[in-house]
N, CA, C and O of each residue as an XYZ file, in Angstrom:
824
protein
N      55.388     67.066     92.644
C      56.001     66.899     91.345
C      54.930     67.070     90.274
O      53.814     66.572     90.419
N      55.269     67.765     89.214
C      54.345     67.975     88.115
C      54.949     67.382     86.854
O      56.086     67.692     86.499
N      54.196     66.537     86.184
C      54.645     65.983     84.922
C      53.586     66.269     83.869
O      52.405     65.987     84.074
N      54.009     66.826     82.746
C      53.043     67.235     81.733
C      53.510     66.918     80.334
O      54.669     66.569     80.109
N      52.585     67.045     79.393
C      52.906     66.782     77.992
C      51.962     67.557     77.100
O      50.973     68.121     77.569
N      52.267     67.583     75.809
C      51.437     68.234     74.802
C      51.231     69.710     75.108
O      50.119     70.227     75.000
N      52.291     70.375     75.485
C      52.205     71.806     75.736
C      53.489     72.306     76.363
O      54.230     71.533     76.971
N      53.756     73.588     76.219
C      54.972     74.166     76.757
C      54.923     74.304     78.261
O      53.839     74.319     78.843
N      56.094     74.407     78.914
C      56.161     74.513     80.372
C      55.512     75.778     80.920
O      55.143     75.827     82.094
N      55.365     76.823     80.064
C      54.758     78.066     80.532
C      53.330     77.851     81.009
O      52.815     78.645     81.796
N      52.686     76.789     80.545
C      51.299     76.520     80.939
C      51.185     76.215     82.422
O      50.116     76.391     83.007
N      52.269     75.760     83.042
C      52.217     75.313     84.429
C      52.796     76.327     85.410
O      52.784     76.095     86.619
N      53.304     77.452     84.900
C      53.967     78.426     85.767
C      53.048     78.939     86.874
O      53.492     78.990     88.021
N      51.786     79.325     86.605
C      50.934     79.807     87.706
C      50.736     78.767     88.802
O      50.722     79.109     89.984
N      50.583     77.499     88.420
C      50.411     76.443     89.417
C      51.691     76.240     90.213
O      51.646     76.122     91.437
N      52.835     76.198     89.530
C      54.116     76.048     90.217
C      54.312     77.166     91.226
O      54.700     76.929     92.370
N      54.041     78.379     90.789
C      54.224     79.536     91.665
C      53.341     79.438     92.899
O      53.784     79.721     94.012
N      52.105     79.042     92.700
C      51.165     78.959     93.820
C      51.606     77.901     94.828
O      51.520     78.124     96.036
N      52.075     76.764     94.346
C      52.511     75.700     95.252
C      53.776     76.094     96.013
O      53.897     75.823     97.207
N      54.712     76.733     95.320
C      55.951     77.157     95.980
C      55.648     78.181     97.066
O      56.233     78.123     98.148
N      54.745     79.113     96.793
C      54.382     80.128     97.787
C      53.756     79.504     99.027
O      53.819     80.079    100.113
N      53.156     78.334     98.868
C      52.538     77.648    100.008
C      53.528     76.735    100.735
O      53.147     75.991    101.639
N      54.792     76.796    100.337
C      55.821     76.077    101.060
C      56.149     74.687    100.569
O      56.824     73.929    101.265
N      55.679     74.334     99.366
C      55.937     73.000     98.834
C      57.196     72.986     97.970
O      57.478     73.944     97.251
N      57.937     71.902     98.049
C      59.056     71.675     97.141
C      58.488     71.070     95.862
O      57.842     70.023     95.904
N      58.724     71.719     94.731
C      58.085     71.321     93.486
C      59.129     71.036     92.411
O      60.095     71.782     92.252
N      58.919     69.954     91.683
C      59.738     69.609     90.532
C      58.816     69.444     89.338
O      57.779     68.789     89.444
N      59.178     70.027     88.203
C      58.394     69.877     86.972
C      59.226     69.147     85.939
O      60.402     69.452     85.745
N      58.609     68.183     85.278
C      59.317     67.420     84.262
C      58.349     67.090     83.139
O      57.181     67.475     83.187
N      58.836     66.371     82.117
C      58.001     66.039     80.969
C      58.428     64.704     80.406
O      59.595     64.332     80.523
N      57.492     63.960     79.786
C      57.848     62.677     79.194
C      58.984     62.767     78.189
O      59.704     61.792     77.975
N      59.150     63.936     77.567
C      60.222     64.083     76.584
C      61.596     63.962     77.224
O      62.601     63.810     76.529
N      61.639     64.031     78.586
C      62.915     63.936     79.279
C      63.459     62.517     79.311
O      64.606     62.311     79.706
N      62.668     61.539     78.906
C      63.097     60.140     78.902
C      62.367     59.410     77.787
O      61.308     59.860     77.349
N      62.912     58.287     77.316
C      62.233     57.557     76.252
C      60.808     57.191     76.616
O      60.536     56.781     77.745
N      59.887     57.339     75.652
C      58.478     57.035     75.905
C      58.220     55.548     75.709
O      57.697     55.138     74.673
N      58.579     54.753     76.685
C      58.265     53.335     76.648
C      57.955     52.907     78.075
O      58.485     53.490     79.020
N      57.102     51.892     78.247
C      56.672     51.499     79.587
C      57.844     51.234     80.523
O      58.765     50.486     80.194
N      57.793     51.861     81.693
C      58.805     51.627     82.708
C      59.945     52.613     82.719
O      60.507     52.878     83.782
N      60.312     53.172     81.570
C      61.499     54.027     81.516
C      61.262     55.391     82.145
O      62.051     55.827     82.983
N      60.194     56.068     81.758
C      59.923     57.377     82.352
C      59.538     57.235     83.818
O      59.871     58.092     84.636
N      58.835     56.151     84.151
C      58.448     55.916     85.530
C      59.680     55.763     86.413
O      59.712     56.263     87.537
N      60.701     55.063     85.895
C      61.946     54.922     86.636
C      62.626     56.275     86.799
O      63.253     56.542     87.824
N      62.501     57.131     85.783
C      63.062     58.470     85.872
C      62.403     59.260     86.992
O      63.090     59.968     87.729
N      61.082     59.155     87.135
C      60.395     59.839     88.221
C      60.932     59.385     89.577
O      61.153     60.205     90.468
N      61.140     58.090     89.729
C      61.667     57.586     90.998
C      63.069     58.114     91.263
O      63.413     58.412     92.407
N      63.879     58.232     90.218
C      65.228     58.781     90.400
C      65.158     60.253     90.813
O      65.974     60.717     91.609
N      64.183     60.985     90.269
C      64.019     62.377     90.665
C      63.659     62.465     92.139
O      64.170     63.328     92.852
N      62.780     61.575     92.605
C      62.422     61.538     94.018
C      63.668     61.257     94.853
O      63.872     61.890     95.889
N      64.492     60.325     94.419
C      65.733     60.020     95.130
C      66.625     61.255     95.227
O      67.183     61.551     96.283
N      66.750     61.969     94.113
C      67.620     63.149     94.076
C      67.126     64.270     94.984
O      67.916     65.084     95.463
N      65.810     64.307     95.218
C      65.235     65.373     96.050
C      65.234     65.042     97.534
O      64.853     65.877     98.354
N      65.655     63.834     97.887
C      65.524     63.369     99.269
C      66.285     64.238    100.267
O      65.870     64.357    101.420
N      67.384     64.840     99.844
C      68.157     65.672    100.769
C      67.535     67.043    100.988
O      67.780     67.688    102.007
N      66.731     67.482    100.030
C      66.173     68.837    100.108
C      64.722     68.873    100.564
O      64.231     69.931    100.958
N      64.028     67.744    100.520
C      62.604     67.734    100.867
C      62.209     66.363    101.381
O      62.895     65.369    101.137
N      61.082     66.323    102.103
C      60.542     65.045    102.560
C      59.996     64.284    101.357
O      59.190     64.815    100.594
N      60.429     63.058    101.194
C      60.007     62.277    100.028
C      59.268     61.005    100.403
O      59.085     60.122     99.565
N      58.842     60.905    101.658
C      58.076     59.731    102.063
C      56.617     59.824    101.630
O      55.904     58.821    101.597
N      56.181     61.038    101.298
C      54.800     61.240    100.878
C      54.839     62.156     99.646
O      54.659     63.368     99.757
N      55.074     61.567     98.491
C      55.206     62.330     97.247
C      53.840     62.483     96.584
O      53.028     61.558     96.573
N      53.614     63.648     96.043
C      52.365     63.976     95.366
C      52.709     64.310     93.915
O      53.514     65.205     93.659
N      52.108     63.602     92.974
C      52.398     63.827     91.559
C      51.153     64.339     90.854
O      50.076     63.754     90.971
N      51.307     65.436     90.122
C      50.244     65.984     89.280
C      50.617     65.679     87.837
O      51.693     66.058     87.376
N      49.733     64.996     87.129
C      50.026     64.607     85.756
C      49.027     65.192     84.773
O      47.828     64.929     84.866
N      49.526     65.989     83.828
C      48.691     66.547     82.770
C      48.852     65.710     81.500
O      49.966     65.342     81.129
N      47.734     65.414     80.839
C      47.805     64.707     79.567
C      48.533     63.381     79.696
O      48.294     62.618     80.633
N      49.424     63.112     78.750
C      50.180     61.861     78.765
C      51.008     61.712     80.033
O      51.267     60.596     80.483
N      51.423     62.839     80.608
C      52.166     62.783     81.863
C      51.365     62.131     82.979
O      51.944     61.540     83.890
N      50.031     62.232     82.922
C      49.197     61.600     83.932
C      49.209     60.090     83.826
O      49.247     59.391     84.839
N      49.176     59.583     82.602
C      49.235     58.129     82.414
C      50.545     57.578     82.968
O      50.567     56.532     83.616
N      51.643     58.302     82.702
C      52.942     57.863     83.182
C      53.044     57.986     84.701
O      53.721     57.185     85.346
N      52.373     58.988     85.272
C      52.369     59.130     86.731
C      51.663     57.961     87.398
O      52.094     57.505     88.457
N      50.581     57.466     86.795
C      49.880     56.309     87.347
C      50.798     55.091     87.405
O      50.854     54.397     88.420
N      51.502     54.842     86.335
C      52.404     53.694     86.294
C      53.514     53.855     87.325
O      53.906     52.888     87.979
N      54.021     55.081     87.469
C      55.076     55.324     88.460
C      54.570     55.052     89.869
O      55.287     54.474     90.685
N      53.331     55.466     90.163
C      52.772     55.253     91.499
C      52.574     53.779     91.802
O      52.687     53.359     92.954
N      52.278     52.992     90.776
C      52.122     51.552     90.976
C      53.452     50.885     91.290
O      53.483     49.804     91.878
N      54.554     51.525     90.900
C      55.887     50.943     91.098
C      56.605     51.512     92.325
O      57.518     50.877     92.853
N      56.200     52.709     92.786
C      56.934     53.409     93.842
C      55.952     53.800     94.953
O      55.110     54.675     94.754
N      56.059     53.156     96.117
C      55.131     53.387     97.220
C      55.261     54.773     97.835
O      54.386     55.196     98.591
N      56.339     55.486     97.523
C      56.479     56.841     98.062
C      55.490     57.807     97.418
O      55.180     58.853     97.987
N      54.997     57.459     96.236
C      54.000     58.301     95.571
C      52.650     57.972     96.182
O      52.047     56.953     95.847
N      52.170     58.830     97.081
C      50.961     58.558     97.843
C      49.703     59.123     97.194
O      48.607     58.598     97.387
N      49.870     60.203     96.420
C      48.721     60.837     95.775
C      49.083     61.163     94.324
O      50.163     61.681     94.039
N      48.164     60.851     93.424
C      48.315     61.224     92.013
C      47.074     62.007     91.611
O      45.948     61.578     91.862
N      47.289     63.148     90.990
C      46.184     63.921     90.447
C      46.317     63.946     88.928
O      47.345     64.355     88.390
N      45.273     63.507     88.251
C      45.267     63.431     86.797
C      44.419     64.551     86.223
O      43.315     64.811     86.702
N      44.930     65.210     85.203
C      44.177     66.259     84.521
C      44.190     65.951     83.026
O      45.218     66.082     82.362
N      43.028     65.540     82.506
C      42.936     65.230     81.084
C      43.903     64.153     80.645
O      44.560     64.286     79.613
N      43.998     63.080     81.425
C      45.001     62.046     81.168
C      44.400     60.812     80.502
O      43.410     60.270     80.994
N      44.982     60.358     79.391
C      44.539     59.101     78.782
C      45.040     57.917     79.593
O      46.102     57.983     80.211
N      44.269     56.829     79.589
C      44.649     55.652     80.366
C      44.837     54.432     79.467
O      45.873     53.770     79.536
N      43.859     54.132     78.635
C      43.947     52.908     77.837
C      43.374     53.065     76.424
O      44.046     52.739     75.445
N      42.148     53.558     76.316
C      41.457     53.493     75.029
C      42.194     54.241     73.928
O      42.234     53.777     72.788
N      42.773     55.385     74.248
C      43.481     56.167     73.234
C      44.590     55.344     72.591
O      44.851     55.465     71.394
N      45.243     54.504     73.396
C      46.371     53.718     72.893
C      45.908     52.428     72.228
O      46.611     51.871     71.385
N      44.730     51.958     72.607
C      44.199     50.717     72.029
C      43.515     50.928     70.686
O      43.425     49.991     69.893
N      43.030     52.139     70.412
C      42.254     52.399     69.201
C      42.961     53.425     68.318
O      42.889     54.625     68.586
N      43.634     52.971     67.280
C      44.398     53.878     66.413
C      43.571     55.025     65.851
O      44.065     56.149     65.754
N      42.315     54.760     65.478
C      41.509     55.825     64.888
C      41.242     56.949     65.884
O      41.150     58.112     65.491
N      41.117     56.614     67.171
C      40.911     57.640     68.183
C      42.182     58.462     68.376
O      42.128     59.688     68.479
N      43.309     57.789     68.423
C      44.580     58.484     68.575
C      44.823     59.440     67.414
O      45.217     60.587     67.625
N      44.595     58.980     66.207
C      44.872     59.796     65.021
C      43.834     60.886     64.800
O      44.001     61.729     63.919
N      42.750     60.880     65.602
C      41.751     61.939     65.502
C      42.093     63.139     66.374
O      41.377     64.140     66.343
N      43.172     63.063     67.152
C      43.583     64.193     67.972
C      43.964     65.375     67.086
O      44.292     65.179     65.916
N      43.930     66.587     67.613
C      44.358     67.753     66.828
C      45.760     67.566     66.257
O      46.612     66.930     66.878
N      45.989     68.120     65.083
C      47.280     67.937     64.405
C      48.442     68.426     65.255
O      49.518     67.828     65.247
N      48.224     69.519     65.991
C      49.310     70.044     66.822
C      49.721     69.029     67.895
O      50.908     68.870     68.182
N      48.732     68.342     68.487
C      49.032     67.319     69.495
C      49.748     66.131     68.871
O      50.693     65.593     69.449
N      49.295     65.724     67.687
C      49.948     64.607     67.003
C      51.390     64.953     66.658
O      52.283     64.119     66.803
N      51.616     66.170     66.207
C      52.979     66.573     65.872
C      53.871     66.595     67.114
O      55.052     66.252     67.043
N      53.297     67.004     68.259
C      54.063     66.969     69.509
C      54.436     65.538     69.874
O      55.559     65.271     70.304
N      53.492     64.621     69.701
C      53.759     63.218     70.003
C      54.801     62.635     69.059
O      55.636     61.831     69.474
N      54.757     63.033     67.801
C      55.763     62.563     66.845
C      57.152     63.005     67.296
O      58.099     62.220     67.247
N      57.278     64.251     67.732
C      58.580     64.740     68.196
C      59.021     64.017     69.467
O      60.190     63.656     69.602
N      58.090     63.804     70.397
C      58.436     63.172     71.666
C      58.836     61.717     71.500
O      59.729     61.229     72.192
N      58.173     61.022     70.579
C      58.413     59.588     70.424
C      59.466     59.261     69.374
O      60.030     58.167     69.366
N      59.727     60.225     68.484
C      60.618     59.938     67.366
C      59.975     59.025     66.344
O      60.669     58.334     65.599
N      58.637     59.018     66.306
C      57.914     58.112     65.403
C      58.183     58.418     63.934
O      58.128     57.522     63.092
N      58.472     59.676     63.624
C      58.759     60.033     62.235
C      57.536     60.542     61.489
O      57.608     61.552     60.789
N      56.403     59.843     61.639
C      55.174     60.246     60.956
C      53.980     60.029     61.885
O      54.026     59.177     62.773
N      52.922     60.794     61.681
C      51.723     60.664     62.502
C      51.133     59.264     62.417
O      50.705     58.710     63.430
N      51.105     58.685     61.218
C      50.435     57.397     61.058
C      51.164     56.264     61.768
O      50.616     55.169     61.899
N      52.389     56.504     62.229
C      53.133     55.476     62.966
C      52.907     55.549     64.475
O      53.357     54.673     65.214
N      52.215     56.589     64.933
C      52.007     56.760     66.375
C      51.263     55.598     67.029
O      51.657     55.182     68.119
N      50.191     55.045     66.411
C      49.506     53.923     67.072
C      50.428     52.752     67.369
O      50.310     52.115     68.416
N      51.334     52.469     66.464
C      52.277     51.359     66.684
C      53.254     51.701     67.807
O      53.575     50.851     68.637
N      53.726     52.955     67.827
C      54.715     53.358     68.822
C      54.107     53.442     70.215
O      54.754     53.078     71.196
N      52.859     53.922     70.310
C      52.237     54.182     71.609
C      51.319     53.058     72.094
O      50.788     53.132     73.202
N      51.126     52.026     71.284
C      50.193     50.964     71.644
C      50.495     50.301     72.968
O      49.576     49.879     73.670
N      51.771     50.201     73.326
C      52.144     49.512     74.571
C      51.873     50.350     75.813
O      52.038     49.855     76.928
N      51.462     51.607     75.653
C      51.241     52.478     76.812
C      49.888     52.277     77.480
O      49.651     52.831     78.554
N      48.997     51.503     76.880
C      47.682     51.284     77.486
C      47.837     50.617     78.852
O      48.479     49.573     78.967
N      47.248     51.224     79.887
C      47.316     50.653     81.231
C      46.257     49.569     81.398
O      45.127     49.721     80.935
N      46.623     48.486     82.054
C      45.720     47.363     82.272
C      45.269     47.328     83.732
O      45.929     47.901     84.598
N      44.151     46.660     84.008
C      43.637     46.616     85.392
C      44.663     46.119     86.399
O      44.709     46.614     87.526
N      45.487     45.150     86.013
C      46.439     44.600     86.979
C      47.441     45.650     87.457
O      47.903     45.590     88.596
N      47.779     46.610     86.598
C      48.661     47.702     87.017
C      47.937     48.643     87.963
O      48.499     49.063     88.974
N      46.697     48.975     87.643
C      45.922     49.888     88.477
C      45.590     49.271     89.835
O      45.506     49.986     90.833
N      45.400     47.942     89.882
C      45.123     47.268     91.153
C      46.258     47.482     92.154
O      46.027     47.484     93.363
N      47.489     47.664     91.652
C      48.656     47.786     92.527
C      48.763     49.153     93.187
O      49.606     49.354     94.062
N      47.916     50.096     92.777
C      47.950     51.444     93.329
C      47.222     51.487     94.673
O      46.014     51.259     94.736
N      47.954     51.779     95.739
C      47.350     51.848     97.064
C      47.017     53.265     97.491
O      46.211     53.467     98.400
N      47.631     54.253     96.842
C      47.408     55.635     97.208
C      46.131     56.195     96.598
O      45.367     55.482     95.947
N      45.918     57.479     96.823
C      44.732     58.164     96.315
C      44.995     58.678     94.898
O      46.051     59.245     94.619
N      44.030     58.473     94.018
C      44.095     59.021     92.667
C      42.911     59.961     92.486
O      41.760     59.541     92.601
N      43.185     61.228     92.204
C      42.152     62.230     91.952
C      42.133     62.508     90.451
O      43.177     62.757     89.847
N      40.961     62.465     89.860
C      40.832     62.526     88.404
C      40.001     63.735     88.000
O      38.847     63.865     88.407
N      40.587     64.616     87.202
C      39.864     65.754     86.628
C      39.654     65.478     85.141
O      40.581     65.080     84.436
N      38.430     65.695     84.679
C      38.133     65.389     83.279
C      37.033     66.310     82.764
O      36.281     66.899     83.540
N      36.956     66.419     81.452
C      35.877     67.129     80.781
C      35.204     66.154     79.827
O      35.871     65.349     79.177
N      33.882     66.230     79.746
C      33.125     65.242     78.972
C      33.493     65.231     77.500
O      33.363     64.198     76.843
N      33.952     66.359     76.968
C      34.257     66.432     75.539
C      35.739     66.238     75.232
O      36.162     66.431     74.092
N      36.528     65.861     76.227
C      37.964     65.695     76.035
C      38.250     64.308     75.465
O      37.958     63.308     76.120
N      38.820     64.224     74.249
C      39.094     62.904     73.661
C      40.132     62.106     74.435
O      40.234     60.891     74.260
N      40.906     62.775     75.292
C      41.906     62.066     76.087
C      41.296     61.340     77.278
O      41.945     60.472     77.862
N      40.062     61.675     77.650
C      39.434     61.038     78.818
C      38.066     60.469     78.441
O      37.046     60.973     78.911
N      38.025     59.443     77.614
C      36.745     58.851     77.209
C      36.063     58.151     78.388
O      36.731     57.800     79.360
N      34.753     57.944     78.317
C      34.025     57.288     79.410
C      34.591     55.924     79.769
O      34.552     55.533     80.936
N      35.112     55.200     78.803
C      35.656     53.863     79.072
C      36.850     53.945     80.032
O      37.012     53.094     80.907
N      37.676     54.971     79.860
C      38.816     55.134     80.756
C      38.360     55.481     82.167
O      38.895     54.954     83.143
N      37.380     56.360     82.275
C      36.866     56.735     83.589
C      36.257     55.531     84.300
O      36.433     55.366     85.507
N      35.540     54.691     83.553
C      34.948     53.489     84.132
C      36.032     52.530     84.611
O      35.904     51.926     85.676
N      37.096     52.389     83.828
C      38.207     51.524     84.217
C      38.828     52.002     85.522
O      39.100     51.196     86.412
N      39.054     53.297     85.643
C      39.646     53.843     86.859
C      38.740     53.629     88.061
O      39.211     53.269     89.140
N      37.447     53.848     87.881
C      36.500     53.666     88.989
C      36.495     52.220     89.494
O      36.399     51.973     90.696
N      36.599     51.278     88.569
C      36.528     49.869     88.943
C      37.834     49.339     89.515
O      37.823     48.491     90.407
N      38.969     49.836     89.005
C      40.252     49.218     89.343
C      40.986     49.888     90.499
O      41.800     49.244     91.160
N      40.717     51.166     90.757
C      41.461     51.875     91.792
C      40.834     51.658     93.168
O      39.612     51.668     93.319
N      41.682     51.464     94.151
C      41.184     51.261     95.520
C      40.682     52.564     96.128
O      39.699     52.564     96.868
N      41.350     53.676     95.821
C      40.994     54.973     96.394
C      41.006     56.017     95.279
O      42.051     56.290     94.689
N      39.861     56.589     94.998
C      39.791     57.538     93.885
C      38.729     58.600     94.136
O      37.763     58.380     94.866
N      38.932     59.751     93.515
C      37.965     60.846     93.522
C      37.890     61.390     92.097
O      38.901     61.439     91.396
N      36.700     61.797     91.669
C      36.512     62.288     90.306
C      35.887     63.674     90.337
O      34.977     63.947     91.120
N      36.396     64.546     89.468
C      35.863     65.902     89.366
C      35.648     66.247     87.890
O      36.594     66.268     87.103
N      34.404     66.513     87.531
C      34.073     66.905     86.165
C      34.187     68.418     86.024
O      33.687     69.167     86.862
N      34.848     68.860     84.959
C      34.976     70.277     84.646
C      34.192     70.571     83.372
O      33.897     69.652     82.608
N      33.854     71.822     83.133
C      33.033     72.169     81.967
C      33.689     71.754     80.655
O      34.914     71.684     80.550
N      32.860     71.485     79.669
C      33.366     71.176     78.334
C      34.036     72.414     77.742
O      33.865     73.531     78.232
N      34.801     72.186     76.675
C      35.437     73.303     75.996
C      36.694     73.804     76.671
O      36.847     75.008     76.880
N      37.601     72.896     77.017
C      38.873     73.315     77.613
C      38.833     73.497     79.109
O      39.691     74.180     79.668
N      37.860     72.904     79.774
C      37.722     73.079     81.213
C      38.870     72.533     82.033
O      39.045     72.945     83.180
N      39.666     71.611     81.482
C      40.781     71.037     82.244
C      42.130     71.603     81.807
O      43.166     70.999     82.083
N      42.136     72.735     81.140
C      43.401     73.357     80.770
C      44.158     73.798     82.027
O      43.546     74.278     82.981
N      45.496     73.635     82.032
C      46.281     74.064     83.195
C      46.096     75.542     83.528
O      46.305     75.955     84.669
N      45.703     76.337     82.532
C      45.514     77.767     82.759
C      44.220     78.080     83.497
O      44.015     79.217     83.923
N      43.341     77.088     83.655
C      42.054     77.301     84.308
C      42.235     77.535     85.807
O      42.886     76.747     86.493
N      41.653     78.624     86.305
C      41.748     78.896     87.736
C      41.063     77.813     88.560
O      41.547     77.441     89.629
N      39.938     77.308     88.061
C      39.224     76.261     88.790
C      40.075     75.009     88.920
O      40.079     74.365     89.969
N      40.795     74.659     87.858
C      41.672     73.488     87.906
C      42.805     73.714     88.898
O      43.142     72.821     89.675
N      43.391     74.903     88.873
C      44.476     75.200     89.810
C      44.004     75.118     91.250
O      44.708     74.576     92.103
N      42.823     75.647     91.529
C      42.285     75.566     92.900
C      42.081     74.117     93.316
O      42.399     73.737     94.443
N      41.548     73.306     92.399
C      41.301     71.897     92.700
C      42.611     71.164     92.978
O      42.690     70.348     93.896
N      43.633     71.459     92.185
C      44.922     70.806     92.357
C      45.596     71.229     93.661
O      46.101     70.386     94.402
N      45.607     72.513     93.938
C      46.239     72.997     95.159
C      45.533     72.436     96.386
O      46.189     72.089     97.369
N      44.217     72.343     96.346
C      43.471     71.748     97.457
C      43.887     70.297     97.665
O      44.012     69.839     98.800
N      44.099     69.579     96.570
C      44.513     68.185     96.677
C      45.896     68.030     97.264
O      46.178     67.041     97.941
N      46.771     69.004     97.013
C      48.128     68.950     97.557
C      48.140     69.323     99.031
O      48.870     68.710     99.811
N      47.350     70.312     99.430
C      47.409     70.813    100.799
C      46.557     70.028    101.781
O      46.827     70.063    102.981
N      45.535     69.319    101.307
C      44.655     68.582    102.215
C      45.382     67.578    103.100
O      45.132     67.550    104.305
N      46.286     66.741    102.545
C      46.985     65.780    103.413
C      47.733     66.456    104.542
O      47.777     65.942    105.660
N      48.333     67.630    104.250
C      49.090     68.340    105.289
C      48.160     68.838    106.391
O      48.507     68.797    107.572
N      46.969     69.312    105.996
C      46.027     69.794    106.994
C      45.505     68.662    107.876
O      45.205     68.851    109.054
N      45.405     67.466    107.258
C      44.860     66.322    107.992
C      45.879     65.674    108.906
O      45.520     65.009    109.878
N      47.159     65.872    108.591
C      48.212     65.188    109.336
C      48.245     65.652    110.800
O      49.073     65.179    111.579
């Protein structure tokens, strides 16, 4: 399953195509498909898994989360044991939501996307609307599966504080640094290779 935000679905087409060609059942969704509040989108992910149960094996679900979709994927994995692996690409965890000045420093195009997704009305209202999305250690402690984290040092969505939180709170994690300057874009071949390897490895090991 792929969940993404802050960009059109065309960004994920090469990855979707590659996974389907390798025999995986893939579903793509976005936070805009459900209200952006804690628990609601995560419940939607679980319902999608339920709906796919007749067409694919759902005892070992793998979720790839881009941007805000990654934060929501983490929360979903903490609530649903069927989600065994989560791969995060440029995903905010806590600091972006805790510090209004950091959130409002994002590019205007990203802020405008968030305004549309949340219905906030104005950019300056985003910190109030998104403040509850910050993940806390107690939520991350509940994650028993593997979390693979892709990040770039210059990405405002993945500050060092978030990476440190993930390292300390997650039971099973792997980290991969990509080059600065858009290194974690879904269009990056290196990112696609890293993601596909993460999806296929469990099958090879089984």
